[in-house]
C-alpha angles and dihedrals in degrees: 000000000000134000105242101169141015123202126182127196128195116219129180114219112199116204118244090221091048095235141037116203133186139162124323094031092288119152141166127204101176125020120223108217130185119211118199125203117194112201120200140194088248091065092246119127124204125202132210138167140205123189118172120208092245123292098288104058108066129357091281138090134186102248087046090065091060094042089052092048090053088054099041101032098075089051094061099043107120094025121126107251093199092063094077098175097053091040092055091045090052092050091050091049094049098042122028114216120337095117092174090064091054095045097079091048093050091046090053090050091056088049089054093046090053093048092047092052096035092238134122115250091241089065091050090049092058109294137291120284115208127322100292145359134221125263132209126214121221114222114211116235111270140126116319092250094048093049090050089049091053091049089054089050094052091042084069089058091056102259115144099171119071131187110201118205108230134145106123127085104002093215091056090043090055089053090050091055093044092051093051094041089060093060096047127091131223110286095028117123125231125190126186105206115190095178090217091306103131132075112228096261091050091050090050091053090050097050090047090050095052098036092116094051128084099246139133120223118218128198098329098179140030098243126061091227093056091048090051091051091052091045090055090057099039125093097200131082115278132219125194122201121148093037093057111072103133143032089256093056091046092052092047093051091048092049090051092046086235098149146021095200129031123208109221113197112191098219092043088065096039103258143321094305095063094032089056090051091051091045093051091047092050090051091049089051091052097248130142115242135209112204116207144104139238089271140302148145135250099329097046089046089051092050091049089051094053094047093044095045090053093052118098105259094230089060099038104096093176149310135203142230107226093177088067091060094057133061100222127079118192102170133057118225099032116149118255138202111275107191093313096323136087138196131206118241117264092211119107116283117354089334097234132119127197127255093218093191089060096044092051121186121347118255090205125037117175124179134193 
C-alpha cells in the first residue's frame, strides 16, 4: 500500500459551555482542529486529527499543524502507511520535533492498518479489555460554587471522576476542592489539575491545605524539578502530564518516584505508535495511566477510545470524551459517553466515517 494523496481540513469546534478556562488566565472558546485524510493506491482512506489546546498550553498551535503538514506531507507520499515503524522513522528524519504535526498522520495510518486487516484499532493496540471503560470530566476553572454546580450537573450524565482546573491563588484553589469534595460520594475520584500554574511555594500551600481530603494532584508546577520537590512533601497521589513527553522523561520520573499516574496525550508523543509505547512502558512499570489528548473532536475521541480500551483496566486511571465537550460532530460512528463510560468501535480501523458536508473543502491537497 502506498500513500498517494494527503488532504487536510480545518474545522472549528465550539464548546458547549462556551468557554474552557485553566491556570494562568488561559481560556479557549472555539477549538481549531485539523483533520487529515490519507489516500492510498488501495482505495482505502485513513483519517486522523490534531487539535492543540490553544497556542499557550504546550509548544503547539493550530495553524502550525497545517504548516507542518505542508512541509512534511510531500516527504511521505509514496510511503507504506501500514509499516508504522518505518513511517514514523521517516517522519522524524524529515521533520525534527513537532510531534503534534505527526500525530494526525500516524493516527490515520492506524486507521488504514485496521481497515486493511479488517480489525478495530483496539485489537491492533493490544486487545480489548471488557465492554467499556470509565471517563473523567474536566471542570473549567471558575468560582468554588460554580465548579461544584458543574460537578453536580455532570454527575447526572454518569461521570464519577472529575478533574478540577486549579493553579491560581492556592487559598481559592483549596476552597474549590473543598466545595466539590462536599458534593461527591465515597468512591468518586477528584483530581486537582494545576496545569503548571503554581510556583513551588504556592503548590506547597495547596497540598498542605487539602491533605485531609481524598484528592489527586496533577502537574502543580512548570518544571519537572519543582513538581518533584512538591511530590516529596505531599501525602496524596501524584499525576504528571506536561513534564512527560517522551520515553526518557517517563523513565526518569519513574526512577525518581515522581508520580503514581502518568497522563499520556496522543499528540504530545507524536501519535498512537509512540503513545502506545509509552502506555505499555507505564503498565510494565506499574503506573496508572490517563489516556487523552490536548483536545479534539470525533477522531481524537475515537483514537483515545481505542488506546484506552486496550489498556489493562487495573492500570487505566481514566480517559475522556472530547467530542462531548464540543457542539460539532464531523464523523459518523464516533464513540459517545454512556453514563460515564465509553467503548471503542468494533468496526475496522478507528470506526469513523467523514461527514463530508461538515468538513467542507480541504485546505491542503497533496498528490503523488
